[in-house]
C-alpha positions as CSV (number, residue, x, y, z in Angstrom):
1,M,119.8,131.8,102.8
2,I,117.7,130.0,105.3
3,S,117.9,131.6,108.8
4,K,115.9,129.1,110.9
5,I,115.1,125.3,110.7
6,V,112.9,123.3,112.9
7,I,114.0,119.7,113.6
8,A,110.6,118.0,113.8
9,T,111.0,115.5,116.6
10,H,110.2,115.1,120.3
11,N,112.9,112.4,120.6
12,R,115.6,114.3,122.6
13,K,118.5,111.9,121.6
14,K,117.6,111.9,117.9
15,A,117.2,115.7,118.1
16,G,120.6,116.0,119.8
17,E,122.3,114.1,117.0
18,M,120.6,116.1,114.3
19,L,121.3,119.4,116.0
20,T,125.0,118.5,116.5
21,I,125.5,117.5,112.9
22,L,123.6,120.3,111.3
23,S,124.6,123.2,113.6
24,T,128.3,122.3,113.2
25,R,128.0,122.7,109.4
26,F,125.6,125.7,109.5
27,P,126.5,127.8,112.5
28,S,124.6,130.8,111.2
29,I,121.3,128.9,111.1
30,I,119.1,128.9,114.2
31,F,117.9,125.3,114.9
32,L,114.9,124.5,117.0
33,T,113.2,121.3,117.9
34,L,109.6,120.5,118.6
35,A,110.4,120.8,122.3
36,D,111.0,124.6,121.6
37,L,107.5,124.9,120.0
38,K,104.9,124.9,122.7
39,G,101.9,122.8,121.6
40,A,103.5,121.3,118.6
41,P,101.6,118.1,117.6
42,E,103.0,114.6,117.5
43,P,101.5,113.2,114.3
44,E,100.5,109.6,113.8
45,E,103.2,107.8,111.7
46,T,100.8,106.1,109.3
47,G,103.1,105.9,106.3
48,T,104.0,102.7,104.6
49,T,107.6,103.8,104.0
50,Y,110.3,105.7,105.9
51,A,109.9,108.5,103.4
52,D,106.2,108.7,104.0
53,N,106.7,109.0,107.8
54,A,109.4,111.6,107.4
55,I,107.1,113.7,105.2
56,I,104.2,113.3,107.6
57,K,106.4,114.6,110.5
58,A,107.9,117.4,108.5
59,Q,104.6,118.5,107.1
60,S,102.9,118.5,110.5
61,A,105.6,120.7,112.0
62,F,105.5,123.0,108.9
63,D,101.7,123.3,109.2
64,F,102.1,124.3,112.9
65,C,105.0,126.8,112.6
66,G,105.4,127.8,109.0
67,E,109.2,127.6,109.2
68,W,111.6,125.3,107.3
69,C,111.3,121.9,108.8
70,V,113.3,118.7,108.7
71,A,112.2,115.3,110.0
72,D,113.6,111.8,109.8
73,D,112.4,108.3,110.0
74,A,114.8,105.4,110.4
75,G,114.7,101.7,111.1
76,L,116.8,98.6,111.6
77,E,116.4,96.0,108.9
78,I,117.6,92.4,109.7
79,D,117.8,90.0,106.8
80,A,117.2,86.9,109.0
81,L,113.9,88.5,110.1
82,D,112.8,89.4,106.5
83,G,113.7,93.0,107.1
84,A,112.0,93.4,110.5
85,P,111.7,95.4,112.6
86,G,112.1,97.9,109.8
87,L,109.4,100.6,109.7
88,Y,108.2,99.4,113.1
89,S,111.6,99.6,114.9
90,K,110.4,102.0,117.5
91,R,107.3,99.9,118.1
92,F,108.9,96.5,118.0
93,G,107.7,94.3,120.9
94,G,105.4,97.2,121.9
95,E,105.8,101.0,122.0
96,D,106.5,101.0,125.7
97,L,109.0,98.1,125.7
98,P,112.5,99.5,126.7
99,F,115.2,99.2,124.1
100,P,117.3,96.7,126.2
101,E,114.3,94.4,126.1
102,K,113.7,95.0,122.4
103,M,117.4,94.1,121.7
104,A,117.2,91.0,123.9
105,K,114.1,89.9,121.9
106,I,116.0,90.3,118.6
107,L,119.1,88.4,119.9
108,S,116.8,85.6,121.0
109,L,115.0,85.4,117.7
110,I,118.2,85.1,115.6
111,K,120.5,83.3,118.0
112,H,120.7,80.2,115.7
113,E,121.0,82.3,112.5
114,S,124.3,82.3,110.5
115,N,123.2,85.2,108.4
116,R,123.3,88.2,110.7
117,A,123.4,90.9,108.0
118,A,121.5,94.1,108.9
119,R,121.4,97.7,108.0
120,F,120.1,101.0,109.4
121,R,118.1,103.0,106.8
122,C,117.2,106.6,107.3
123,C,115.1,109.0,105.3
124,V,115.0,112.8,105.9
125,A,112.3,115.1,104.6
126,L,112.8,118.8,104.1
127,I,109.8,121.1,103.7
128,G,109.8,124.9,103.6
129,P,107.7,127.9,102.4
130,N,106.9,127.3,98.7
131,H,109.2,124.2,98.9
132,P,107.5,120.9,98.5
133,P,108.8,117.9,100.4
134,K,112.3,116.8,99.3
135,V,113.5,113.4,100.6
136,F,117.0,112.1,101.2
137,T,118.0,108.5,102.0
138,A,121.0,106.7,103.3
139,I,121.9,103.3,104.7
140,C,124.6,101.9,107.0
141,E,125.4,98.2,106.5
142,G,126.5,96.0,109.4
143,L,125.7,92.8,111.4
144,I,123.7,92.0,114.5
145,S,126.2,91.2,117.2
146,E,125.7,88.2,119.5
147,N,125.8,90.4,122.6
148,T,125.2,94.1,123.4
149,S,128.3,96.3,123.7
150,G,128.9,100.0,124.3
151,T,127.1,102.8,126.1
152,S,127.1,105.5,123.5
153,G,124.3,106.3,121.0
154,F,120.8,105.1,121.5
155,G,118.2,102.7,120.2
156,Y,119.6,99.5,118.7
157,D,123.2,100.9,118.5
158,P,124.5,98.3,121.1
159,I,123.7,95.3,118.9
160,F,124.7,96.9,115.5
161,F,128.2,95.6,114.7
162,L,130.4,97.3,112.2
163,P,132.9,94.7,110.9
164,E,135.2,97.2,109.4
165,L,135.6,98.9,112.8
166,N,135.3,95.7,114.8
167,C,132.9,97.3,117.3
168,T,129.2,98.2,117.7
169,M,127.7,101.6,116.9
170,A,127.4,102.1,120.6
171,D,131.2,101.7,121.1
172,L,131.9,104.7,118.9
173,T,132.2,108.3,120.1
174,P,129.5,110.6,118.8
175,E,131.9,112.1,116.3
176,Q,132.9,108.7,115.0
177,K,129.3,107.6,114.7
178,H,128.3,110.7,112.8
179,Q,131.0,109.9,110.2
180,I,129.6,106.5,109.3
181,S,126.0,106.3,110.5
182,H,122.9,106.3,108.3
183,R,121.8,109.6,110.0
184,G,125.3,111.2,109.6
185,K,125.3,110.2,105.9
186,V,121.8,111.4,105.1
187,L,122.3,114.8,106.9
188,R,125.5,115.4,104.9
189,E,123.3,115.0,101.7
190,L,120.7,117.3,103.2
191,G,123.5,119.7,104.1
192,D,124.8,119.7,100.5
193,Y,121.3,120.5,99.3
194,L,120.8,123.3,101.8
195,A,124.2,124.8,101.0
196,A,123.2,125.1,97.3
197,L,119.8,126.7,97.9
């Protein structure tokens, strides 16, 4: 059984979600993040797919520490913007542009669109000693709301509307979000795989 896993991200909010979901399921595994590994590099995300970027991040962490490593890459895909911001969700409008401004930009771009369909897509890569990269993928379908709502979550959650729940992702409690979100779904798949190792 695996005794230690490194969650390969410097993003504290993303790391927090992944830690919560995985440590709840695997209380006997020690989970670390890159913040716990002094000098851990932040690799360039040069991939052309989410899977590519997830593997780049997991491989970089594995090369640094030699432990089992998990990394994710995710994006918001908006049909009216031909799938943008997609792979460049974090860099949309500029890497340093705060998310409230990124969201305002998106709402402005699609304010006259009737098709507001969108989805979050997430890929997770797992790499370990003598274990080549294994990738898991999940999506969460929704709509882009007309206004921001909610204070929970992070990133684009306040404009991602879930019709079946009649609220945005940011209106949910963390527990509710983990049940339906792209990251919650993909980490359940990863968990099933880890449990079978």
